MARMAR-847079 format. One line per field, with one value per residue (C-alpha): residue in three letters; x, y, z; residue number from 0. Coordinates in steps of 0.5 Angstrom, whole numbers. Last residue first. Layout:
aa: [Ala_...]
xx: [X_...]
yy: [Y_...]
zz: [Z_...]
i: [NUM_...]
***
This chain:
aa: [Glu_Leu_Phe_Ser_Pro_Asp_Lys_Arg_Gln_Gln_Asp_Gln_Gln_Ser_Leu_Leu_Arg_Ala_Tyr_Gly_Ala_Gly_Met_Gly_Leu_Leu_Val_Leu_Gly_Val_Val_Ile_Phe_Val_Ala_Val_Arg_Phe_Ile_Gly_Asp_Leu_Thr_Gly_Leu_Asp_Phe_Leu_Phe_Leu_Lys_Ala_Val_Ala_Ala_Ala_Val_Leu_Ala_Met_Gly_Gly_Gly_Ile_Pro_Val_Ser_Arg_Glu_Ala_Arg_Asp_Leu_Arg_Ala_Ala_Tyr_Gly_Phe_Leu_Gly_Ala_Ala_Leu_Val_Ile_Trp_Cys_Ile_Thr_Ala_Ala_Met_His_Gly_Ala_Leu_Phe_Gly_Gly_Gly_Thr_Gly_Gly_Ile_Leu_Val_Gly_Ala_Thr_Val_Thr_Phe_Val_Thr_Val_Ala_Tyr_Gly_Ile_Val_Val_Ala_Ala_Ala_Ala_Ile_Leu_Leu_Arg_Gly_Thr_Asp_Ala_Asp_Gly_Arg_Arg_Ser_Leu_Ala_Trp_Ala_Gln_Ala_Leu_Ala_Tyr_Leu_Thr_Leu_Leu_Val_Ser_Ser_Val_Leu_Val_Ser_Val_Ala_Glu_Thr_Thr_Ala_Met_Val_Thr_Ala_Ser_Thr_Leu_Thr_Pro_Pro_Ser_Ala_Leu_Ala_Leu_Tyr_Tyr_Thr_Gly_Gly_Val_Ala_Gly_Phe_Gly_Leu_Ala_Ala_Trp_Gln_Ala_Pro_Val_Ser_His_Arg_Gly_Ala_Val_Ala_Val_Val_Val_Ala_Leu_Ala_Leu_Leu_Val_Pro_Gly_Ala_Val_Glu_Gly_Asp_Phe_Ala_Val_Ala_Val_Ala_Val_Leu_Ala_Ala_Val_Ala_Ser_Leu_Ala_Ser_Trp_Val_Gln_Arg_Val_Ala_Ser_Thr_Val_Gly_Pro_Trp_Arg_Ala_Gly_Leu_Leu_Val_Val_Ala_Leu_Val_Ala_Ala_Ala_Leu_Ala_Ala_Ile_Ile_Leu_Ala_Ala_Pro_Val_Arg_Gly_Val_Ala_Ala_Ser_Val_Gly_Leu_Val_Pro_Leu_Ala_Gly_Ala_Ala_Ala_Leu_Leu_Ala_Leu_Gly_Thr_Arg_His_Ala_Ser_Gly_Pro_Leu_Leu_Ile_Leu_Ala_Ser_Gly_Ile_Ala_Leu_Leu_Ala_Ala_Val_Ala_Ala_Ala_Ala_Ala_Leu_Trp_Pro_Arg_Tyr_Glu_Ser_Gly_Phe_Ala_Ala_Gly_Leu_Leu_Ala_Leu_Leu_Val_Pro_Gly_Ser_Gly_Ala_Val_Val_Arg_Ala_Ala_Phe_Met_Ala_Thr_Trp_Asp_Arg_Gly_Leu_Gln_Val_Pro_Leu_Thr_Val_Ala_Ala_Leu_Ala_Leu_Met_Phe_Gly_Val_Leu_Leu_Leu_Thr_Ile_Asp_Gly_Thr_Val_Val_Pro_Ala_Leu_Val_Thr_Leu_Pro_Val_Leu_Val_Leu_Leu_Gly_Leu_His_Glu_Ser_Asp_Trp_Arg_Arg_Ala_Leu_Thr_Leu_Gly_Gly_Gly_Ala_Ile_Val_Ala_Ser_Ile_Val_Leu_Gly_Ala_Val_Ala_Pro_Val_Trp_Glu_Tyr_Val_Thr_Thr_Val_Ala_Ile_Val_Asp_Ile_Tyr_Ala_Ala_Ala_Ile_Gly_Thr_Ala_Ala_Leu_Ala_Ile_Ala_Gly_Val_Arg_Gly_Gly_Pro_Arg_Ala_Tyr_Leu_Arg_Leu_Ala_Val_Ala_Val_Leu_Gly_Gly_Ala_Leu_Val_Ala_Gly_Ala_Ala_Val_Arg_Val_Pro_Pro_Ala_Leu_Leu_Gly_Ala_Gln_Ala_Ala_Leu_Val_Val_Leu_Leu_Val_Val_Gly_Ile_Leu_Thr_Val_Ala_Val_Gly_Ala_Ala_Ala_Leu_Ala_Lys_Gly_Ile_Trp_Asn_Gln_Pro_Pro_Gln_Ala_Pro_His_Gln_Ala_Ala_Ala_Ala_Pro_Pro_Gln_Pro_Thr_Ser_Val_Leu_Pro_Pro_Pro_Gln_Gln_Pro_Thr_Pro_Ala_Pro_Tyr_Gly_Ala_Tyr_Pro_Tyr_Gln_Ala_Gln_Pro_Tyr_Gln_Ser_Tyr_Tyr_Gln_Gln_Tyr_Gln_Ala_Ala_Thr_Trp_Ala_Pro_Gln_Ala_Pro_Pro_Gln_Thr_Ala_Ala_Pro_Gly_Pro_Val_Pro_Pro_Thr_Ala_Gln_Leu_Ser_Asp_Ala_Leu_Gln_Thr_Leu_Glu_Ala_Ser_Ala_Arg_Ala_Leu_Thr_Gln_Ser_Leu_Thr_Val_Phe_Glu_Ala_Ser_Leu_Arg_Ala_Leu_Val_Gln_Gln_Pro_Glu_Thr_Met]
xx: [249_243_243_250_248_245_241_239_237_233_229_227_225_221_218_216_213_208_207_205_201_197_197_195_189_187_188_183_178_178_177_172_168_169_167_161_158_160_157_150_149_152_149_148_154_158_156_157_160_165_166_168_173_176_177_180_185_187_188_192_196_198_200_204_207_209_211_216_222_224_223_228_225_223_217_214_214_210_205_204_203_198_194_194_192_186_184_184_180_175_175_174_168_166_167_164_158_158_159_154_148_150_154_159_165_164_160_166_172_168_167_174_177_173_175_182_182_178_183_189_186_184_191_195_191_194_201_201_198_204_209_207_208_214_218_218_222_222_214_213_217_214_207_207_210_204_199_201_201_194_192_195_192_185_186_187_181_177_179_177_170_169_171_167_161_159_154_153_151_149_154_160_158_155_162_164_167_167_167_172_177_177_178_183_187_186_189_194_197_197_200_205_207_207_212_216_216_219_225_228_222_222_223_218_213_214_213_207_203_205_201_195_195_195_190_185_186_184_176_176_177_184_189_186_186_193_196_192_196_202_202_200_206_211_208_209_216_217_216_220_226_226_226_232_236_236_241_247_245_248_243_237_239_233_228_230_228_222_220_222_217_211_212_212_206_202_204_202_196_194_196_192_185_185_187_185_181_186_191_189_195_200_197_200_207_208_205_211_216_213_213_221_222_219_223_229_229_236_237_244_244_236_236_238_234_228_229_228_222_218_220_219_212_210_213_208_202_203_204_197_194_196_193_186_180_173_167_168_167_174_177_176_179_185_185_186_191_195_194_197_203_208_206_204_211_215_211_213_220_220_218_223_229_235_240_246_242_235_236_237_231_226_227_223_217_216_216_211_207_207_206_200_197_198_194_188_186_181_180_187_188_185_188_195_193_194_200_203_201_205_211_214_213_215_222_222_221_227_232_239_239_243_238_232_235_236_229_227_231_228_221_223_226_221_216_219_220_213_210_215_212_205_205_206_200_195_191_188_193_200_200_196_201_207_203_202_210_211_207_210_217_215_211_217_222_217_217_224_226_221_224_231_231_234_240_240_243_236_232_236_235_227_226_229_224_218_219_220_214_210_213_211_204_203_205_201_195_197_198_191_187_184_178_174_170_173_180_180_177_183_190_188_184_190_195_191_190_198_198_194_197_204_202_199_206_209_204_206_213_213_209_214_220_224_224_231_236_236_243_248_253_248_242_247_250_250_248_254_257_260_267_272_278_284_290_291_295_299_296_294_296_291_292_294_289_288_295_297_297_303_302_295_298_295_290_284_285_283_277_275_276_271_266_267_265_270_269_269_275_275_279_285_285_291_288_282_286_284_279_278_272_267_267_261_262_269_266_261_267_271_265_264_271_271_265_268_275_271_267_273_277_271_271_278_278_272_275_282_278_274_281_284_278_278_286_285_279_283_289_285_283]
yy: [233_233_240_241_240_247_249_241_240_246_244_237_240_245_240_235_240_242_235_233_238_238_230_229_234_230_223_226_228_222_217_221_222_215_212_216_214_207_207_209_210_210_212_219_222_216_219_226_228_223_222_229_229_223_225_232_228_223_229_233_227_226_233_233_227_231_238_235_234_241_242_236_230_227_231_228_221_223_227_221_216_221_221_213_214_219_214_208_211_212_205_202_206_203_196_197_199_193_188_191_189_186_180_181_177_177_184_187_184_186_193_194_191_195_202_200_199_206_210_206_208_215_216_213_218_224_221_221_228_230_227_230_237_235_233_226_219_218_220_214_208_211_212_205_202_205_204_196_195_198_194_188_189_190_184_179_182_181_174_172_175_172_165_166_168_175_179_186_191_198_204_200_194_199_202_195_190_183_187_192_187_184_191_193_186_189_196_193_189_194_199_194_193_200_201_195_198_205_201_204_201_195_190_195_196_189_185_190_189_181_181_185_180_174_178_179_172_168_171_172_165_162_159_163_170_169_166_172_177_174_174_181_183_178_182_189_187_184_191_195_190_192_199_199_195_187_188_184_180_182_188_183_179_182_182_175_172_176_173_166_167_170_164_159_163_162_154_153_157_153_146_148_151_145_145_147_154_155_156_163_167_162_164_171_169_171_178_179_177_182_187_185_186_193_195_192_195_196_189_185_184_183_176_171_174_175_167_165_170_168_160_159_163_158_152_154_155_148_145_148_146_139_138_139_139_138_142_147_154_156_151_155_161_156_154_161_162_156_158_165_163_160_163_170_170_168_173_178_176_177_184_185_183_185_180_177_170_171_164_161_162_160_153_154_158_153_147_151_152_144_142_147_144_137_139_141_148_145_144_142_145_151_152_152_158_164_162_159_165_169_165_164_171_174_170_172_180_179_178_177_172_167_169_168_161_159_161_156_151_151_151_145_141_143_141_134_133_135_130_124_126_126_119_119_117_121_123_130_131_128_129_135_138_136_139_146_146_145_150_155_153_154_161_164_162_165_172_172_171_176_181_179_179_186_183_175_170_171_168_162_160_163_158_152_154_155_148_145_147_146_139_137_140_136_130_131_132_126_121_123_121_127_130_127_133_133_131_137_142_140_139_143_148_149_150_155_159_159_161_167_169_169_172_178_179_179_184_189_188_189_196_198_198_203_210_211_215_222_225_227_232_234_235_238_244_248_255_260_264_271_270_273_272_267_269_267_262_262_269_270_277_281_280_286_289_296_298_300_293_293_301_300_297_291_290_291_284_281_285_284_276_276_280_275_269_264_257_254_250_243_240_237_229_226_226_222_216_213_212_217_221_219_225_229_234_235_236_241_245_245_247_253_255_255_260_264_265_267_272_275_275_279_284_285_287_292_295_296_299_304_306_307_311_315_317_319_324_327_328_331_328]
zz: [303_299_298_296_289_289_282_281_288_288_282_284_291_288_283_289_293_288_285_293_294_288_287_294_293_287_290_296_291_287_294_297_290_289_296_296_289_291_298_295_288_282_275_276_279_276_269_268_274_275_268_267_273_270_263_266_270_264_260_265_266_258_258_264_261_254_258_262_258_258_265_267_269_275_276_270_272_279_274_270_276_279_272_272_279_277_272_276_281_275_273_280_281_274_276_283_279_275_280_285_280_274_277_282_279_272_272_276_272_266_269_271_264_260_264_264_256_255_259_256_249_251_254_248_244_248_249_241_241_246_242_235_238_241_235_232_232_240_240_235_240_246_243_241_247_252_247_246_254_255_249_252_259_256_251_257_260_254_252_259_259_252_255_261_257_257_262_260_265_261_259_259_254_250_248_245_248_244_237_240_242_235_232_237_234_227_229_233_228_223_227_229_222_221_226_224_217_220_224_230_235_232_238_242_237_234_241_243_236_237_243_240_235_240_244_238_235_241_242_235_232_231_226_220_223_226_219_215_220_220_212_212_216_212_206_209_211_204_201_206_205_197_199_203_198_197_191_195_201_208_209_207_214_217_211_209_216_215_209_212_218_214_209_215_218_212_211_219_218_212_216_222_218_214_206_200_201_207_202_200_203_200_193_194_194_186_188_193_188_183_188_190_182_182_187_184_177_176_176_177_184_185_180_185_191_186_184_191_192_186_186_193_193_187_191_197_192_189_196_198_191_192_199_195_200_198_199_193_192_195_191_184_187_189_182_180_185_182_175_176_181_176_169_172_176_170_166_171_171_163_164_169_164_167_164_167_169_166_162_168_171_165_167_174_171_166_171_175_169_167_174_175_168_171_177_173_171_166_159_158_151_153_160_156_151_156_159_153_149_155_156_149_146_152_151_144_146_152_146_147_141_145_151_147_144_151_152_146_149_156_153_149_155_160_156_155_162_164_159_161_168_166_162_155_150_154_148_151_157_155_147_148_152_148_142_146_147_140_138_143_140_133_134_138_133_128_131_133_126_123_128_127_119_117_114_114_119_123_117_117_125_124_118_122_128_124_120_127_130_123_123_130_130_123_127_133_128_123_129_132_125_121_123_129_131_138_135_130_136_140_137_130_134_139_133_129_136_136_129_130_136_133_127_131_134_127_125_131_130_123_124_130_125_130_127_123_127_125_123_128_124_119_124_129_125_131_129_129_134_131_132_137_133_133_129_122_120_113_112_105_102_98_91_87_82_85_87_94_97_103_103_106_112_115_120_116_113_120_120_113_114_120_116_110_115_118_118_125_127_129_135_132_132_136_143_141_139_133_128_122_122_117_111_110_115_112_105_108_111_105_101_106_106_98_98_104_100_94_97_101_95_91_97_97_90_90_96_92_87_91_95_88_86_92_92_84_86_92_87_82_75]
i: [620_619_618_617_616_615_614_613_612_611_610_609_608_607_606_605_604_603_602_601_600_599_598_597_596_595_594_593_592_591_590_589_588_587_586_585_584_583_582_581_580_579_578_577_576_575_574_573_572_571_570_569_568_567_566_565_564_563_562_561_560_559_558_557_556_555_554_553_552_551_550_549_548_547_546_545_544_543_542_541_540_539_538_537_536_535_534_533_532_531_530_529_528_527_526_525_524_523_522_521_520_519_518_517_516_515_514_513_512_511_510_509_508_507_506_505_504_503_502_501_500_499_498_497_496_495_494_493_492_491_490_489_488_487_486_485_484_483_482_481_480_479_478_477_476_475_474_473_472_471_470_469_468_467_466_465_464_463_462_461_460_459_458_457_456_455_454_453_452_451_450_449_448_447_446_445_444_443_442_441_440_439_438_437_436_435_434_433_432_431_430_429_428_427_426_425_424_423_422_421_420_419_418_417_416_415_414_413_412_411_410_409_408_407_406_405_404_403_402_401_400_399_398_397_396_395_394_393_392_391_390_389_388_387_386_385_384_383_382_381_380_379_378_377_376_375_374_373_372_371_370_369_368_367_366_365_364_363_362_361_360_359_358_357_356_355_354_353_352_351_350_349_348_347_346_345_344_343_342_341_340_339_338_337_336_335_334_333_332_331_330_329_328_327_326_325_324_323_322_321_320_319_318_317_316_315_314_313_312_311_310_309_308_307_306_305_304_303_302_301_300_299_298_297_296_295_294_293_292_291_290_289_288_287_286_285_284_283_282_281_280_279_278_277_276_275_274_273_272_271_270_269_268_267_266_265_264_263_262_261_260_259_258_257_256_255_254_253_252_251_250_249_248_247_246_245_244_243_242_241_240_239_238_237_236_235_234_233_232_231_230_229_228_227_226_225_224_223_222_221_220_219_218_217_216_215_214_213_212_211_210_209_208_207_206_205_204_203_202_201_200_199_198_197_196_195_194_193_192_191_190_189_188_187_186_185_184_183_182_181_180_179_178_177_176_175_174_173_172_171_170_169_168_167_166_165_164_163_162_161_160_159_158_157_156_155_154_153_152_151_150_149_148_147_146_145_144_143_142_141_140_139_138_137_136_135_134_133_132_131_130_129_128_127_126_125_124_123_122_121_120_119_118_117_116_115_114_113_112_111_110_109_108_107_106_105_104_103_102_101_100_99_98_97_96_95_94_93_92_91_90_89_88_87_86_85_84_83_82_81_80_79_78_77_76_75_74_73_72_71_70_69_68_67_66_65_64_63_62_61_60_59_58_57_56_55_54_53_52_51_50_49_48_47_46_45_44_43_42_41_40_39_38_37_36_35_34_33_32_31_30_29_28_27_26_25_24_23_22_21_20_19_18_17_16_15_14_13_12_11_10_9_8_7_6_5_4_3_2_1_0]
***
């Protein structure tokens, strides 16, 4: 064999040996990696555990061993050198073994929960059948029925306590405990209302103790599910036991809503809060709906509505600091206060208006002082601002007829628009007050009253006159407040809209006053003449105001003034020329013409003087 052939054979044998060594090392490393992944990590500080090194592939080992000179292993069969600590190499990225390191969690036992919930419902229906239908059919003696319900309730709770201590028994224990507690509560309701063995006060106390004990168990087990399984079935089945929504039932449910508040402290249980609101305010709202179709007053319903609102808003203030769903909590609390808005079905107009106004004032106080209360965020204040505004609207509508409600709402709109000019919710409230007040205003002074002489009663005429003034002030205040928050184009639109509203209000005022003073003949014509002149005077005032501003700030008032001038000229030729006669037509044309001439000359002169004063400060010296 020639020397090149020997060298080639030797190299081939060395490569075969190297390949076998690398394959064996790769298998051992793979086995080691599998065993390390299966071994649970040793607890201890993270700093003492070295980071996991990725397993080398055969190609990486070949790259490493290729760095050694051939003279170190010149003969076939010699083992390749094993490094003590191989230098780091740029390894090929390996797919992460996420499935091996983080095994999938077993799915939740939703089937068991569904079956347990169904068992709760069926068992409670059986308890209701035991205490109600059995009594109607004369089956079993009353003490037997009550004792059977009590034994069933106690046995279910006892089994639940034993089952909870066993592995995997949490779901069943929660369902059994909820069934037992609810059964005991229904048993107490039956004893109090069906059999009348204990007075109502004692029944309330016993029911509160039972419900509080069950919900305390829910807190101890940290189970919102248990609390819901106690509250929701009772809210549905309690009216079945009593047969009607009575004062006693309302008292039961309000007591239940009250005793559940301490259970929620430190727990972010939004669903539980929703169930409390429904349990406390739902029966009151249903009772008010029933009272709306009756003829007798029920003052206790108004008191119950006030208590329900106090529980909803007060408990929300207590739970807001620890809740992650504060906006939802605020919405639920507002829903719990809604029965107060319907108390006019249970009491007279004055007491109902006072109760609703008290709710509006109380919620408004919370909104104004909310920044100092933890958990009352901006979104919460917006929700409760809307509640306060709606309550104020309802209070005014309940307290007054349309002749008084319109001016009152417009006055509220002016006050809120000015006082809340920096608050978005306040501006929305002002828009709401203005819209409803304007609706009352249009009901009395619709556009047909301007085209034909209409005689109004004195009270209606006074209401229209006062509303016209207030509507003018509201349009100015709302446009000023909103234009400060928007750009120049928005300001022009607002000024244009305000000019239209003011023009209509001024016309209604002058025509109504003319008809009230001078009758449907000369008084009506004089009113329209005065309206056209007032439009031109208002336009002149806007031009005068614009002349005192810088050039960059003149566009908005000038736009409003031009809109009023165009409207006045259009009214002059389209309406006044054909409707007015005699001295009224002559007077309006002469006065409007003179005012327009004065406006043109005076505005041009005033602008020239103002601009020269700004360019030359010594002009006045």
